[in-house]
C-alpha positions in Angstrom: 7.6 -14.1 25.9 4.7 -16.8 26.2 6.2 -19.9 24.5 4.1 -22.9 23.8 5.6 -26.6 23.9 4.6 -29.3 21.5 4.6 -32.9 23.6 4.0 -36.0 21.6 4.6 -39.8 22.6 3.1 -41.3 19.9 5.7 -42.1 17.2 7.9 -39.4 15.7 9.0 -39.1 19.4 11.7 -36.9 21.2 13.2 -39.2 23.4 14.5 -36.8 25.5 11.9 -34.3 25.3 10.8 -34.0 29.2 14.6 -33.0 30.4 14.9 -31.4 26.8 12.2 -28.9 27.1 12.5 -28.5 31.3 16.7 -27.1 30.0 15.1 -25.0 27.2 12.6 -23.6 29.7 14.8 -23.3 32.6 17.3 -21.6 30.0 14.9 -19.0 29.2 13.9 -18.1 32.6 17.5 -17.0 33.5 16.9 -13.7 31.3 13.3 -13.9 30.8 12.2 -14.1 34.6 8.4 -13.2 33.6 8.2 -15.8 30.4 5.4 -18.7 30.6 4.6 -21.8 29.3 1.5 -23.6 27.3 1.7 -27.3 27.1 -0.1 -28.3 23.7 -0.7 -31.9 23.0 -2.8 -34.7 23.4 -4.4 -35.2 27.0 -2.7 -38.3 27.5 0.3 -36.3 27.4 0.1 -35.1 30.9 2.3 -37.5 32.7 5.2 -35.7 30.8 4.1 -32.5 31.5 4.0 -33.4 34.9 7.8 -34.9 34.4 8.6 -31.3 33.0 6.5 -29.0 35.8 8.8 -31.8 37.8 12.0 -30.0 36.6 11.0 -26.6 35.9 11.7 -23.4 38.5 8.6 -23.2 40.1 8.3 -19.4 39.8 7.3 -20.0 36.0 4.2 -19.8 35.2 2.4 -22.3 32.8 -0.8 -22.9 31.3 -2.3 -26.7 30.6 -4.0 -26.6 27.0 -3.6 -30.7 26.7 -7.3 -30.8 26.9 -8.5 -27.8 25.2 -11.3 -27.7 22.3 -10.4 -26.8 18.8 -11.0 -23.2 19.0 -9.7 -22.8 22.5 -6.2 -24.2 20.8 -6.8 -21.3 18.0 -6.8 -19.1 21.0 -3.6 -19.9 22.2 -1.8 -20.1 19.3 -2.7 -16.2 18.5 -1.9 -15.4 22.1 1.7 -16.9 21.8 5.0 -15.4 21.1 6.8 -18.7 19.6 6.9 -22.4 19.9 8.8 -25.2 19.9 7.0 -28.0 17.9 7.0 -31.3 16.4 6.8 -31.3 12.4 3.3 -32.6 11.6 -0.1 -31.7 13.2 1.6 -29.8 15.9 2.5 -27.2 13.7 -0.7 -26.1 11.6 -2.1 -23.7 14.3 0.9 -22.0 14.7 1.9 -21.7 11.2 -0.7 -22.1 8.9 -3.3 -20.2 11.1 -2.1 -17.6 13.9 1.1 -17.3 11.3 3.8 -17.6 14.6 7.7 -17.6 14.4 9.1 -21.2 15.9 10.9 -23.7 15.9 10.4 -27.6 14.7 12.3 -30.6 15.0 11.3 -34.1 13.9 13.1 -37.3 12.9 14.8 -36.9 9.3 12.5 -38.6 7.2 9.7 -35.3 8.1 11.9 -32.3 7.8 11.3 -32.6 4.2 8.3 -30.9 5.2 10.6 -27.4 5.3 10.8 -27.3 1.8 6.8 -26.6 0.9 5.9 -25.9 4.7 6.0 -22.4 4.1 4.1 -22.4 0.8 0.6 -23.4 2.3 -0.7 -19.8 3.1 -0.2 -16.1 2.2 2.7 -14.2 3.8 3.4 -17.1 6.2 6.5 -17.3 8.5 7.9 -20.9 8.2 9.2 -22.6 11.0 12.9 -22.5 11.7 13.6 -26.2 10.8 16.2 -28.0 13.0 18.5 -29.7 10.4 19.0 -33.4 10.0 23.0 -33.3 10.7 21.7 -32.2 14.3 19.2 -35.4 14.3 19.8 -38.9 15.3 17.2 -41.2 14.3 16.5 -44.5 16.6 15.0 -46.5 13.7 14.7 -46.6 9.8 11.9 -44.1 8.0 9.6 -41.8 8.8 7.7 -42.1 12.4 10.7 -43.2 14.4 11.5 -41.6 17.7 14.6 -39.7 17.5 17.0 -37.6 19.5 18.3 -33.9 19.3 20.8 -32.1 21.9 18.3 -29.3 23.3 20.6 -26.8 23.1 20.7 -26.7 19.2 16.8 -26.2 19.7 17.4 -23.5 22.3 19.7 -21.4 20.2 17.2 -21.4 17.8 14.6 -20.1 19.9 16.5 -17.4 21.8 17.3 -15.9 18.2 13.6 -16.0 17.7 12.9 -14.9 21.4 15.1 -11.6 21.1 13.6 -10.8 17.8 10.2 -10.3 19.5 8.8 -7.0 20.1 
């Protein structure tokens, strides 16, 4: 599979995203040795991408889409098989435009978007939103950082990957 990973370090941050994403990627690689990963987000996320790269198996093919134009990002969104993204702007291209299956996570305040996210376009494939009971907010209200066990995200991603093709 070709997996898009959305990295975020400004408000609504998955605190252990570097280790979490590395664990997800390495675990997927065990069963899918030809997998590849595209890193998505702002160009300021390069330090986090580099930390993830340092933790993953060196044979995993990766692509840096952090500095892509919006047009290039749309092309990548259509090319992927699945994604893991923070709820919000990271989902727009992969869901509303490219209509790909994937997993979304966030602090608990933004998870309410699960109720309407799939209604924005016809025949949409809504993201699998990680349930609130698996999220631990580190702060109050929306936009706080949060924690989630990477295995919860992995369990949802692997379900999608197993259904591909």
